N, C-alpha and C positions, 0 to 999 in steps of 0.2 A: 439210894439204891445204885448199885454198880453191877452191870452185867459184864461178864468176862469169859474168856476161853482158857482152858488149860491145854497147852500145846501137847501134853502127853495124852490127852483125851479130846482130840480135836472135834469130835462129833457132838459135843455137849457145850451148852452155854449155861453158866452158873450165875446165881444172884448172891450178892453180899450187901449188907447194910451196915450203917454206923450211926452212933449217937455222938461220937467224939472222934474226930480225925486225930491221928492216922489209924485208929484201931477199927477193923472191920470184923463182922461176924458172918460166917458162911451160912446162907439160908437154904441152899440146895440147888437142885437142877431147875432152871427156868424153862429151857427148851432144848430138845434134842435136834441139833442141826449142825451142818458143816459151814453154813453161811454166817456172815458177820453182822452183829447188831450194830446199827449206826445211830438209831434214835428211838426213844420211847417217850410217848406223850400220854398224859392222863386226860381223858375226856369225860364229860358227863352228858348222858342222854336219858331223858325221862326220869331224872333223879337218881340214876344208877351210874356209878363210876365204871369206866372201862380204861384199860391201858392198851395203847396201840404201839406195837413194836415194828420198826422198819429195819430190814436187813438187806445187804447186798450179797449177790451170789459169789460163792467161792469157786464156781465152775466157769468154763468158758462161755456158757450161754448168756452170761451177763444180764441177770434179771434183778429187779427189786421186788422183795417179798414183804408181806405183812403177816403179823400174828396178833391175836387178841387175848386178853386176860381180864378177869373181873377183879383180881387182887394185886396184879403186878408181880406176883411171885411165880406162878405157873402159867405158861402160855399154851394156847391151842396150836395144833399143827399149822405151819405157815402155808400161805397161798401166794401165788404170783400176783403182784400188784400191777406190774407192767414189765415189758421187755424193751430193749433198745428199738428205736424207730428206724435207724438207718446206719450206714457205715460210720457216720460222724460221731455217734454215741455208742459205738460197739463195745467198748471196754468201760463198764460202769464200776467206779471204785468207791463212791460215797453217796449217801442219800440222807436228807433231813426234811422233816415235815415243816410246812409253813402254816402257822396258826394265827388266828385273830381272836384273842380271848379263848373261848372254848370251841371255836369253829375251825375245822380243818379246811384250809384253802387249797393245798396242793403239796407237791414234793419238789424240792430242788435237788439235783443230783449232779455229781461230777463224773465226767466220762470223756473218752477220747476215741480217736480213729485209729490209733496205733498201739500195738501191744507194749511198747516201751513206756507208755503212760506219761510222756514228756510233752504232749501237746493237748492236754485235757482242757475242757471248757465246762462252764456251768450251764446245765439245761434245766427245764422246768416242765412239770405236768400239773395242770390245774383241774381241780374238781369243780365243774360248772355245769350249768344247764345245757342241754343239747338243743340246738335250733336247726330246723330243716325248712327250707323254702322250696315249694313245688310250683313251677310256672304252669301256664295254661296247657302246654303240650305234654305235661307230665315229667319234665326234667327236674330232678332234685338237686338242690344246692345245699351242702352242709359246710360247717366251719372247716377251714383248711388248717388253721393254727390259732394260737392265742397269744395275746400280748400281756396277759396277766390273768388273775382269777376272774375278772369280770369283763374282759375284752376279747372278742373273737374277730377274725376276718374271714371273708368269703371270697372265693374265686368265682366271679360271675361274668357279666358282660363288661367288655373294656370301655364301652360307651353306651349311652342310651339308658333305658329304664328296664326294670324287671318287675313284672306284675305277677302275683301268685298268692298262694296260701302259705303262711308261716305257722308252723307248729312248734311249740316249746315243750320239751320233755324235762323231767326232773334229772338230777345228777346221775341216776341210774341208767339214763338214756332210753328208758322204756315207758315210764309213767307219764302220760300226757298231762300238761298243766294248763294248756290253753292253745287257742288258734285264732288267727285273724287274717283277713285279706290285707295285702301290703302292696305298695308301689315304691320301689327303691331305685334311686339313681346311682349310676356308677361313680365311684370316687368320693362318696359322701359318708360320713359317719352317722350312725343312728343309735339311739338309746332305747332300750326295751324296758317298759315298766309293766310288771304283772299286777293286776288288780283283783 
């Protein structure tokens, strides 16, 4: 499968397929969008195949979008997956999904701080569980950033210990998976195991 734009019909993304290169057969319109397809992955959930399309914005808002399809031919309307976080990733130019087998881990994306696009870097967003720690006075500590799909860091006390209740939420950030009382010391790494 090859998804492409016709510059004479910029608002449309087409799909073409081949059984023998270099001959392609036009399948039709995959998605009506001005944005650019950067990656398409086939996933399987509950025995059903789904296609996940990642697109980068053609407008100055610089967003990464996603669209879903059950057949890889016709995609649903796209939605914003995320927008830039700061001035450092203001101009997003490319995005690709990070997979481990059939599991989506996150998105790597190329972006930069200047419109000339000559100082771009690679950034990442990881799909992971949300962890919130609330101390005895009600102050909440959430992950400040991630070092990878399974590693988060928290801005807490610079020294001493933090005692409180830790709640772990699913990747949607809403569904609680469990909670526990914790005592954490500053500067130490911890490993979380859900049972």
